[in-house]
N, C-alpha and C positions, 0 to 999 in steps of 0.2 A: 677654835679657829684652825688649829693644826689638823684636826681630823678632817675638817671640810676641805682644806687644801689637798690632802692626801686622796680624799674621795674623788674630787674633781680630776686629779691626775689619772686615776684609774679610769674614769669616764672617757677621757680623751682617747684612750686606747680601745675601750670596750663598747663604745656607743655605735661602732660601725658594724656590729653584728647584722647580718642579713643572710637570705637564703642563697643557696646554689642550686644548680639545675640537677634534677634526678632523671636519668635516661628512661626509667620505667614509665610507660603510658598505659595504665589499666583503662578499662572501659569506663567512661564518664557518665554520670547520671544527667538527666535532663535539668537544666538550670531552673530553679524555682523562680517565680515572678519577682522582679526587683521591688523592694520595699524601701521607702524613705525612712530615715532615722529622724523622728520627731524631736526637735530641740526647743527648749524654752528660750526666752529672749536672752538671758544670761549665757546659756550654752551656745547660742549662735554667735554671741560676741566673742566667747572663748575660742570657738572654732575659727573665726576670722583672725584672731590673734595667733592662733596656732599655725595657720597658713602663712601669716606674716613672718613667724619664727622660722618656718621651713625655708622661705626664700633667703632670709638673712643668714641662715645656716649654710645653705648652698653657696651663696656668694662668698662667705668666709672661707669655706673649704676650697672653692675655686681659686681664690686669691693666694692661699697659703700652700696649696698642693698642685700648682699650675705645672710644674716641672715633671709631675708623674703622668704616665701616658693614660692610665685608667684609675679612677677612684670611685668606689662604690660605697655611699653612706646612707644612713637612715635618720632623717629628721625626727621621725616618730620615736625611735630608740633614744635619741638624745633628749627629746622633750620628757619622756617618761622617767628617765634616769635623773634628770635635773628636778623633775617634780617630786620624786621620792627624796631626794637630798634636801629640798626646800622644806620639807616636813621636820627636818632636824636643825634648821637654821633659826636665828632670831636677830633682832636689832638691825644694824645697817647691813649685815650679811644677807638677811631675809629679804630686805628691800632691794638690794642689788641683784639677787637671784630672781626675784619676781619681775624685776625690770628686764633682765635678759630674757626671760621666757615671754615677756610681753604682757604679763598679767599684773599690773601694778596694784598694790594694796588699796589704793583709793578707789578702785573699781571693782575689784574682785577679792573675795576672802580665800584662804587656804581650803576651806570646805567647798567653795565653788570649784576650784581647781581639781581637787581630789574626786569630787562627785562627777565632774565632766569626764575625767580621764577613765574612771571606772565604767561610765556609760559608753564612752567611745570604744574602749577595747572589748567590752561585752558585745556591742552591736557589730563590730567589724568581724569578730569570730563567728557570728551567726549570719553573715550578710549573704554569702554565696556558697551554695553547697558543691559547686564544681571547683572551687578554689581551696587549697590547703594553706591554712594560715595559723601560725602559732606565735603567741606573744607571751613570753615568760620573763619574769623578774626575780632576781635573788639578791640577797645581802649577806655578805661573808664578813663576820666580825672577828677580829684577832682575839683569841682566847685571853679572857681576863680584862679586856677593855670594856669599860662600863658605858652603856648607852641608856637613854631614857626608855622606859617601857612604852611610853606614848608614842615614840618614834617607830618602834617595832610594831606596835599594835596597829597604827594607822596604815602602815605599808603593807602589813599582812591583809588587813581588811579591804583597803581601797585598790591595791595593786596586785593582790594575791601573791605577794612576794614570799619566796622560801627564804627563811632567815636562819642562819646556822653559824655557830661559833667554831673557829677553826684554829688549830695550832699553826700559825704562820711560819714558824721555825722548823717545822717538820719538812723534810724533802718531799713528801708526797702531798703536801698542801695544794700546790699549784695543779697537780694531777686531779684532785677532787673537783676543783673549779673547772678545769678544762673538760672533765668527763661530763659535768652538768651541761656545759655549752654544747658539747657534741650531742648529748641526748636531746637537747631542745631544738637543734637545728638539723636533725635527721643525718647526723655525722657530716654535715657540710663544713662546719667549723670545728675543728678538733683541738686547736691550740690558740688561746688568747693570752695566756700568761707563760712566759718562760722562766721567770724567777720572781719572787716576792721580796721587795726591798725590806730592810730591817725596820725602817720607819713606817711602813704601811700599817694602817689601823683597820681599814675597812674597804671592801669592794662592793659597789653596787652595780649590777649587770642587768642589762635588758637583752634578751636573745629573741630576734624576729626571724621567723622562718616563713617563706612565701613560695608557693608553687601554683602558678595559675594557668589555665588553658585559654588560649585565645578565642574570643567569641567567634571570629572567622578564621578557621584554621588553615594552615599551609599544607598542601599535599606534597609528599616527598617526591612524586613523580614529576612535579613541576620545577623542581630544582634544576638550575642550569648554570653554566659557567658565564660570568660577566666580568668586565673590567672593574678593578677596584683601585681607587687613588689613595696611595699611602700619604702619610703625614709630610713626607720629603717631596712629594709631588710625582713621584714615580707610579707606574701603574702595574698591576699584576692580575692574572686571572684567578678568580675564586668562585667557589659555589655559592650561589645566591638563591634564596627562597623567592618564590613568585606567586602572586595571585592577583586577580582582577576583582576589585571590590570598591565600595564607596567609604572613605574614611574622613574624619576631620583632618585638616591640613593647614599649616601656617608657614609663612616664609618672610624673611626680611634680609637685609644686606649681610648679617652675620651667620644665619643658619636657616634651614628648612626642617620642619618636623612634621611627622604624622602621628596621630593617635590610634593605636591598636588596642581596643578595649578587651578586658578579660571577663569571662563568664557573663553574668547578668548585669 
């Protein structure tokens, strides 16, 4: 149970890994035709539960981080990390983690969850040839700390996780983990760990890199100065992108939102 607590503490820091923008814009290939991901009845149910988890995750982040001006998080990263951890849980801890993910044992087995996550990540990586997407998992185990082979094997097989023992007492240990994160995110995220606590036993990390091209791209020549309203109600002139196109749009008393699709 101690190991699990330490693992989750790491997750709260590391599950927010996501892509940053790269200013290079090389010529893009023609988008290949969009293809549906065929799901079984169980996989469809797991997808619905995953969507519910994402909304609950966002709701929790908004309620706890509301004082921060900008927060960028990835429910997929959190879900994949929790799923990997779940493979090492048992008893009440396993039940609680399955309930947090929204996949109760009465309805879904661990095999169902692992197979679905493997299918989802594989399909996402091959879905759009105009979008750069990287999904990488790793498990860093304190040297000498014993874990079950079955835990390592299932996460290697189903999550393609890199598993490595590391001397957490070494001053360079955090640099090894940070270097892995930098490599997986195209150097967008270079530091996720500043120090490794003495009682740390394991880090499970998901690194998500995304760079997409809008289906309907903006032209630089159409950028112009417009009024922007700041959070304090004041206005200032800023450069705004412009285009005339048809997009999905929704509005209520709290917000208005437009959907700008990527690629295919």
